[in-house]
C-alpha positions as CSV (number, residue, x, y, z in Angstrom):
1,M,214.6,262.2,0.0
2,T,213.8,265.3,-1.9
3,V,213.0,268.7,-0.4
4,G,209.7,268.8,-2.2
5,R,208.7,265.5,-0.6
6,V,209.6,266.8,2.9
7,L,207.6,270.0,2.3
8,R,204.6,268.0,1.4
9,T,204.5,265.9,4.5
10,S,201.8,266.3,7.2
11,S,204.4,266.8,9.9
12,F,206.0,269.7,8.1
13,H,202.5,271.3,7.5
14,L,201.8,270.7,11.2
15,A,205.1,272.4,12.2
16,A,204.4,275.3,9.9
17,T,200.9,275.7,11.3
18,F,202.2,275.7,14.8
19,A,204.8,278.2,13.8
20,G,202.1,280.4,12.3
21,V,200.0,280.2,15.4
22,F,203.0,280.9,17.6
23,C,204.0,283.9,15.5
24,L,200.4,285.2,15.7
25,S,200.4,284.7,19.5
26,A,203.8,286.3,19.9
27,G,202.7,289.2,17.7
28,L,199.6,289.8,19.7
29,L,201.6,289.6,23.0
30,L,204.2,292.0,21.8
31,A,201.5,294.3,20.4
32,L,199.9,294.3,23.9
33,V,203.4,295.0,25.4
34,Y,203.9,297.8,22.9
35,V,200.7,299.5,23.7
36,T,201.1,299.0,27.5
37,A,204.7,300.2,27.5
38,T,203.9,303.2,25.3
39,R,201.0,304.2,27.6
40,A,203.1,303.8,30.7
41,M,206.0,305.8,29.3
42,R,203.6,308.5,28.1
43,E,202.1,308.7,31.6
44,Q,205.6,309.0,33.1
45,V,206.5,311.9,30.8
46,M,203.3,313.7,31.5
47,D,203.8,313.2,35.3
48,S,207.3,314.7,35.0
49,V,206.0,317.7,33.0
50,R,203.1,318.2,35.5
51,N,205.6,318.3,38.4
52,V,207.9,320.8,36.7
53,A,204.9,323.0,35.7
54,A,203.5,322.8,39.3
55,D,206.9,324.0,40.7
56,L,207.1,326.9,38.4
57,V,203.5,327.9,39.1
58,A,204.2,327.7,42.8
59,Q,207.2,330.0,42.4
60,D,205.2,332.5,40.4
61,R,202.6,332.6,43.2
62,E,205.1,332.9,46.0
63,T,207.9,335.2,44.6
64,G,206.6,336.5,41.3
65,V,207.2,336.0,37.6
66,L,210.8,337.2,37.6
67,T,211.8,334.2,39.8
68,V,210.2,331.9,37.2
69,V,212.2,333.7,34.5
70,D,215.4,333.1,36.4
71,T,214.6,329.4,37.1
72,I,213.8,328.7,33.4
73,G,217.0,330.5,32.3
74,D,219.1,328.5,34.8
75,R,217.7,325.2,33.6
76,V,218.1,326.0,29.9
77,A,221.7,327.4,30.6
78,V,222.8,324.2,32.3
79,G,221.7,322.0,29.4
80,D,218.3,320.8,30.7
81,G,217.1,321.2,27.1
82,D,219.5,318.5,26.0
83,T,217.6,316.0,28.1
84,G,214.4,316.8,26.2
85,N,212.9,319.4,28.6
86,V,211.5,322.6,26.9
87,Y,210.1,325.8,28.4
88,L,208.3,328.9,27.3
89,L,207.2,331.9,29.4
90,E,205.3,334.6,27.5
91,T,203.7,337.9,28.6
92,A,200.0,338.5,28.1
93,S,200.9,340.4,24.9
94,G,202.8,337.4,23.5
95,D,206.4,338.5,24.2
96,R,208.7,335.6,25.2
97,L,210.3,336.2,28.6
98,A,212.2,332.9,28.9
99,G,212.5,329.4,27.5
100,N,213.8,327.5,24.5
101,L,210.5,327.2,22.7
102,A,209.5,329.6,19.9
103,P,206.6,331.9,20.8
104,M,203.2,330.4,20.2
105,A,199.6,331.2,20.8
106,P,198.6,330.5,24.4
107,F,196.6,327.3,25.1
108,K,195.5,325.4,28.2
109,G,196.1,321.7,28.7
110,W,198.1,319.2,26.7
111,R,199.4,319.6,23.2
112,E,201.8,317.4,21.2
113,L,204.2,319.3,19.0
114,G,206.4,318.1,16.3
115,P,210.3,318.2,16.5
116,V,211.4,321.5,18.2
117,A,213.9,323.2,15.9
118,D,216.7,325.5,17.2
119,A,215.1,327.8,19.6
120,P,217.4,330.7,20.5
121,T,218.3,329.4,23.9
122,S,218.1,325.7,23.0
123,G,221.0,323.4,23.2
124,G,220.1,321.9,19.8
125,D,217.2,320.3,17.9
126,L,214.8,317.8,19.4
127,D,214.2,315.1,16.8
128,A,211.2,313.5,18.4
129,G,207.8,315.0,19.2
130,T,207.2,316.9,22.3
131,L,204.4,316.7,24.9
132,V,203.7,320.3,26.1
133,L,201.5,321.4,29.0
134,G,200.1,324.9,28.7
135,V,199.2,326.9,31.9
136,A,197.8,330.4,32.4
137,L,199.5,332.3,35.2
138,P,197.4,334.7,37.4
139,D,198.9,337.9,35.8
140,G,197.9,336.7,32.4
141,S,201.3,335.3,31.4
142,F,201.5,332.0,29.5
143,L,203.7,329.1,30.7
144,A,204.4,326.1,28.6
145,V,206.5,323.1,29.9
146,G,207.2,320.1,27.8
147,Q,209.4,317.0,27.4
148,S,210.6,315.1,24.4
149,T,209.0,311.8,23.5
150,D,212.4,310.3,22.5
151,P,212.3,307.7,25.4
152,I,208.9,306.6,24.2
153,E,210.1,306.1,20.7
154,E,213.2,304.3,21.8
155,V,211.0,301.8,23.8
156,Q,208.7,301.4,20.8
157,E,211.7,300.7,18.5
158,A,213.1,298.2,20.9
159,I,209.8,296.3,21.1
160,L,209.5,296.3,17.3
161,G,213.0,295.0,17.0
162,V,212.3,292.2,19.5
163,L,209.1,291.4,17.6
164,I,210.8,291.2,14.2
165,W,213.8,289.2,15.3
166,G,211.5,287.0,17.4
167,L,209.3,286.2,14.4
168,V,212.4,285.6,12.2
169,A,213.8,283.2,14.8
170,T,210.5,281.5,15.3
171,V,210.0,280.9,11.6
172,G,213.5,279.8,11.2
173,L,213.3,277.3,14.0
174,A,209.9,276.1,12.8
175,L,211.4,275.4,9.3
176,V,214.4,273.6,10.7
177,G,212.3,271.7,13.3
178,G,209.6,270.8,10.7
179,T,212.3,269.6,8.3
180,V,213.9,267.4,11.0
181,V,210.6,266.0,12.2
182,S,209.4,265.4,8.6
183,V,212.6,263.6,7.7
184,R,212.2,261.3,10.7
185,F,208.5,260.9,9.9
186,L,209.3,259.9,6.3
187,R,211.9,257.4,7.4
188,R,209.4,255.6,9.7
189,I,206.7,255.8,7.0
190,D,209.2,254.5,4.4
191,A,209.9,251.5,6.7
192,V,206.2,250.7,6.8
193,N,205.9,251.1,3.0
194,R,208.9,248.8,2.4
195,T,207.4,246.2,4.7
196,A,204.0,246.5,2.9
197,R,205.7,246.2,-0.5
198,S,207.7,243.1,0.7
199,I,204.5,241.5,2.0
200,V,202.6,242.3,-1.3
201,G,205.5,240.6,-3.0
202,G,204.9,237.4,-1.1
203,N,207.3,237.7,1.9
204,L,204.8,237.2,4.7
205,D,207.7,236.9,7.2
206,E,208.5,240.7,6.9
207,R,207.6,242.9,9.9
208,V,207.5,246.6,10.5
209,P,210.6,247.6,12.6
210,S,210.2,249.4,15.9
211,R,212.6,251.4,18.0
212,G,211.4,250.4,21.4
213,T,210.5,254.0,22.4
214,G,206.8,253.2,22.9
215,D,205.7,256.1,20.8
216,E,202.8,256.2,18.4
217,F,204.8,254.6,15.6
218,D,206.0,251.8,17.9
219,R,202.3,251.1,18.9
220,L,201.3,251.3,15.2
221,A,204.1,248.9,14.3
222,A,203.0,246.5,17.1
223,N,199.4,246.5,15.9
224,V,200.4,246.1,12.2
225,N,202.8,243.3,13.2
226,G,200.1,241.6,15.2
227,M,197.8,241.8,12.2
228,L,200.5,240.4,10.0
229,D,201.1,237.6,12.4
230,R,197.4,236.8,12.4
231,I,197.3,236.9,8.5
232,Q,200.3,234.7,8.3
233,S,198.8,232.2,10.8
234,L,195.6,232.1,8.7
235,M,197.6,231.6,5.5
236,D,199.6,228.9,7.1
237,R,196.5,227.2,8.2
238,L,194.9,227.6,4.8
239,R,198.1,226.1,3.2
240,Q,198.0,223.3,5.8
241,V,194.3,222.6,5.0
242,S,195.1,222.5,1.3
243,N,197.9,220.0,1.9
244,D,195.8,218.0,4.3
245,I,193.0,217.8,1.7
246,A,195.5,216.9,-1.0
247,H,197.0,214.1,1.0
248,D,194.3,212.7,3.3
249,L,191.3,213.0,1.1
250,R,193.0,211.5,-2.0
251,T,192.8,208.0,-0.6
252,P,189.0,207.9,0.1
253,L,188.3,209.6,-3.3
254,T,190.5,207.0,-5.0
255,H,188.7,204.2,-3.2
256,L,185.4,205.7,-4.3
257,Q,186.5,205.9,-7.9
258,Q,187.8,202.3,-7.8
259,R,184.6,201.1,-6.3
260,L,182.5,202.7,-9.0
261,E,184.8,201.4,-11.7
262,R,184.6,197.9,-10.3
263,T,180.9,198.2,-10.1
264,R,180.7,199.2,-13.7
265,H,182.8,196.3,-14.9
266,E,181.9,193.5,-12.4
267,S,178.3,194.0,-11.3
268,R,175.8,191.8,-13.1
269,T,172.6,192.0,-11.2
270,L,170.4,194.8,-9.8
271,A,171.3,193.7,-6.3
272,D,175.0,194.2,-7.1
273,Y,174.4,197.7,-8.4
274,R,172.3,198.5,-5.4
275,A,174.9,197.3,-2.9
276,A,177.7,199.2,-4.8
277,T,175.6,202.3,-4.9
278,E,174.9,202.2,-1.1
279,A,178.6,201.7,-0.4
280,A,179.5,204.6,-2.7
281,L,176.9,206.8,-1.0
282,A,178.3,206.0,2.4
283,E,181.8,206.9,1.3
284,A,180.5,210.1,-0.3
285,D,178.6,211.0,2.9
286,G,181.8,210.5,4.9
287,L,183.6,212.8,2.5
288,L,180.9,215.5,2.8
289,K,181.1,215.3,6.6
290,T,184.9,215.7,6.4
291,F,184.5,218.8,4.1
292,S,181.8,220.1,6.4
293,A,184.1,219.7,9.4
294,L,187.0,221.4,7.6
295,L,184.7,224.4,6.7
296,R,183.5,224.6,10.2
297,I,187.1,224.7,11.6
298,A,188.0,227.4,9.0
299,Q,185.1,229.5,10.0
300,I,186.0,229.1,13.7
301,E,189.6,230.0,13.1
302,A,188.6,233.1,11.2
303,G,186.9,234.4,14.3
304,T,183.6,235.2,12.5
305,R,181.6,233.5,15.3
306,R,182.9,235.8,18.1
307,A,180.3,238.4,17.3
308,G,177.6,236.1,18.7
309,F,179.2,235.5,22.1
310,A,177.1,235.9,25.2
311,I,177.3,235.0,28.9
312,L,176.1,231.5,29.4
313,D,176.2,228.6,31.9
314,P,178.3,225.8,30.4
315,A,176.8,223.3,32.8
316,Q,173.4,223.7,31.0
317,T,175.2,222.8,27.7
318,L,177.3,219.9,29.0
319,E,174.5,218.1,30.9
320,P,172.4,217.2,27.8
321,V,175.6,216.0,26.0
322,V,176.5,213.7,28.9
323,E,172.9,212.4,29.1
324,A,172.9,211.7,25.3
325,Y,176.1,209.7,25.4
326,E,175.4,207.7,28.5
327,A,173.5,205.1,26.5
328,V,176.2,205.1,23.8
329,A,179.0,204.5,26.4
330,E,176.9,201.8,28.1
331,E,176.4,200.0,24.8
332,A,180.2,200.1,24.2
333,G,180.9,198.7,27.7
334,I,182.3,202.0,29.0
335,S,181.4,203.8,32.2
336,L,180.6,207.5,31.7
337,T,180.2,209.6,34.9
338,A,179.9,213.3,35.3
339,S,180.4,215.9,38.0
340,I,178.9,219.2,36.9
341,T,178.9,222.3,39.0
342,P,175.9,224.5,38.2
343,N,175.6,228.3,37.9
344,L,179.0,228.8,36.2
345,S,179.4,231.5,33.6
346,V,181.6,231.8,30.6
347,R,181.4,234.1,27.6
348,G,181.1,232.2,24.3
349,D,179.0,230.6,21.6
350,R,176.6,227.9,22.9
351,E,176.5,226.0,19.6
352,L,180.3,225.8,19.4
353,L,180.7,224.8,23.0
354,T,178.1,222.1,22.5
355,Q,180.1,220.8,19.5
356,M,183.3,220.9,21.6
357,F,181.7,218.9,24.5
358,V,180.3,216.4,22.0
359,N,183.7,215.9,20.3
360,L,185.6,215.4,23.6
361,V,183.1,212.9,25.0
362,E,182.7,211.1,21.7
363,N,186.5,211.0,21.1
364,A,187.0,209.4,24.6
365,I,184.3,206.8,24.0
366,R,185.5,206.0,20.5
367,H,189.2,205.5,21.3
368,T,189.0,203.5,24.6
369,A,188.4,199.9,25.2
370,V,185.6,198.0,26.9
371,G,185.7,198.5,30.7
372,T,187.2,201.9,30.5
373,R,185.9,204.6,32.9
374,I,185.4,208.2,31.6
375,D,185.0,211.1,34.0
376,V,183.6,214.4,32.9
377,R,184.0,217.3,35.3
378,I,183.3,221.0,35.1
379,E,183.9,223.3,38.1
380,R,185.2,226.7,39.1
381,R,188.8,226.7,40.2
382,D,191.0,229.7,41.0
383,G,188.5,232.1,39.5
384,A,188.3,230.2,36.2
385,V,186.0,227.6,34.8
386,K,187.7,224.2,34.2
387,L,186.4,221.4,32.0
388,V,188.1,218.0,32.4
389,V,187.4,214.9,30.3
390,A,189.6,212.0,31.7
391,D,189.7,208.3,31.1
392,D,191.7,205.4,32.5
393,G,192.4,203.8,29.2
394,V,195.8,203.3,27.5
395,G,196.3,207.0,26.8
396,I,198.6,208.4,24.2
397,P,202.4,209.2,24.3
398,E,203.3,212.6,25.7
399,D,205.2,213.5,22.5
400,E,202.0,213.0,20.5
401,Y,200.0,215.6,22.5
402,R,200.5,218.5,20.1
403,R,200.3,216.3,17.0
404,V,196.8,214.9,17.8
405,L,195.4,218.4,17.8
406,E,196.3,218.8,14.1
407,R,193.9,218.0,11.2
408,F,193.6,214.5,9.9
409,V,196.0,213.1,12.5
410,R,195.1,209.6,13.7
411,L,197.4,207.4,15.7
412,D,198.1,203.9,14.5
413,R,195.8,202.2,16.9
414,S,193.0,204.5,15.8
415,R,193.1,203.6,12.2
416,T,190.6,200.8,12.5
417,S,188.0,203.0,14.2
418,P,185.7,205.3,12.3
419,G,186.5,209.0,12.1
420,S,188.4,211.6,10.0
421,G,191.0,212.9,12.5
422,L,189.3,216.3,12.8
423,G,187.6,216.0,16.2
424,L,190.4,217.3,18.4
425,A,191.3,219.8,15.7
426,L,187.9,221.3,16.0
427,V,188.1,221.3,19.8
428,A,191.4,223.2,19.5
429,A,189.9,225.8,17.2
430,V,186.9,226.4,19.5
431,V,189.2,226.7,22.5
432,E,191.4,229.3,20.7
433,L,188.3,231.3,19.6
434,H,187.1,231.5,23.2
435,G,190.5,232.6,24.5
436,A,190.6,229.4,26.6
437,D,193.5,227.1,27.3
438,L,193.7,223.5,26.2
439,Q,196.0,221.0,28.0
440,L,196.4,217.3,27.4
441,G,197.9,215.2,30.2
442,D,198.4,211.7,31.6
443,S,195.7,210.7,34.1
444,R,197.8,207.6,35.1
445,P,196.6,205.6,33.3
446,G,194.7,207.2,30.5
447,L,194.4,210.6,28.9
448,S,193.0,213.8,30.4
449,V,191.9,216.8,28.4
450,T,191.5,220.1,30.4
451,V,189.9,223.2,29.0
452,T,190.3,226.3,31.2
453,F,188.0,229.2,30.4
454,P,188.9,232.7,31.6
455,P,186.5,234.7,33.8
456,A,183.5,235.8,31.7
457,A,184.1,239.5,32.4
458,T,187.6,239.4,30.8
459,T,186.9,237.2,27.8
460,E,186.8,239.1,24.6
C-alpha cells in the first residue's frame, strides 16, 4: 500500500479538509483572543497610569510641586523604573525637575513612545514601547506618567506561540489520523474489490467480509452480500431451468421427431398424413405451453411484476376461479366446495394471483380420484390472509413436499395424467414474489396447501 495511494484516498482528503477547517477556526479563535487580551492588558496599563497620575496631581494641588518632585525621585530611586514605570516633571519653561524620561514638548492626553533609552535617573533601558499620559499642572508645569508595554507584548508572544504550536500539532495529528483512517479505508475497499474480482472470475460463492461493528461498511457489505445472494439464486435457477429443459423436454421433442419420421416413411394416404399432422401439432402445442410456463416462472422470479402491485380483495379473484372449475370437478366426479370470506385485502398482482388460484384448484382436481372432496377456504387469521386448498385423496409423502414444488417434478402416479410438472413451481414463484408463505401438509387423509399472505400494509 503506497504512500501516494493513501494520499489520493477520499478519507485522507476529508481528514485534510477537516484539519484545514479546524486550523482556520482555531486561528480565528486565537486571533479573537489575541485582540481581546491585548485590549484588556492595554486598558489595565492605562488604568494604572491614570491612578498614578491622579495621585501626583492631587499631591501638587494639596502640598505643592516640590512634594511631587520628592515623590517621583523616591519612586525612581527605589527602582520603580525597572518595573516599567516612567515619569517626567518639567517647568513651564521646559526644564526637567524630576523623572527618568528625557525632556519633551508638553502634550495633553495619551501618547505612545518607542523604547525609552537611558534617562539620567533611569534604572536601565526599556525595550518595549511606553504608554505615556501627559497632564498640565495648575502652575504651568508639565507632568508625564507612563508605563512600559512589555506585559502586553509578552501576552501577545504567548498567544502567538500557542497559535503556532497548536496549528503544527493540529496539522500533524490530521496527517497521522488521515493516514490511519485512509489505510483502514483502503483495506475495507480492497476486500470489496477482491470479492468483486473473484465474482467476475466466476466464483459466485464469494462474499464481502464484515467485522460485525454495524458501521457503514458492514451495512454496505450486508447489502452487497444480499444482492450477491439474489444473483446467485437467480443464476442457480437459470442453471436449473437449463438442466430441466435439457432433460425433461428432450423426450417430447424426440417423440415429435420420431412421429414425423414415421409419418414420412409409413403414411400412404391423405388421412394418415392429416392424423399424423394433428398429433404433431398437439405435441408442439404442449411444448409451447411448457416453454410459456417456464418463461412466466422466470419473469415472476426476476421480480419484474412487483411494480404493478396494488391493494386488492383476493376473494373477488378466487370466486370466479371456483365457479369456473365447479363444472370441471363435477364432470370428474369430484366435490368442490368453497368458503370465501369477503372484504379481505392483500397487496399483489391480480393476474398472477388468479393464475396461482387456477393452478392450485386444477392441480387438486387433476391428481385426485373420483369421489374426492376438495375444500377451498380463504379467511383472515391472526392478522394475515390465509388460503387453504385441501382434499381427502391419497395425498403425497411428506418427504416429497419440497420436491413437488420444483420444475418438471411429477410423482410416479401422476405420470399418466396430462401436465408438465410446472403447476406447483409457478405457485411457489408467485408466493415468493408476494412475500407470502407456502406450506404443504397432511389433511388426514389427503393433501392441504396453505398460502399465508402478510398484512397488506407491510407487504413490499
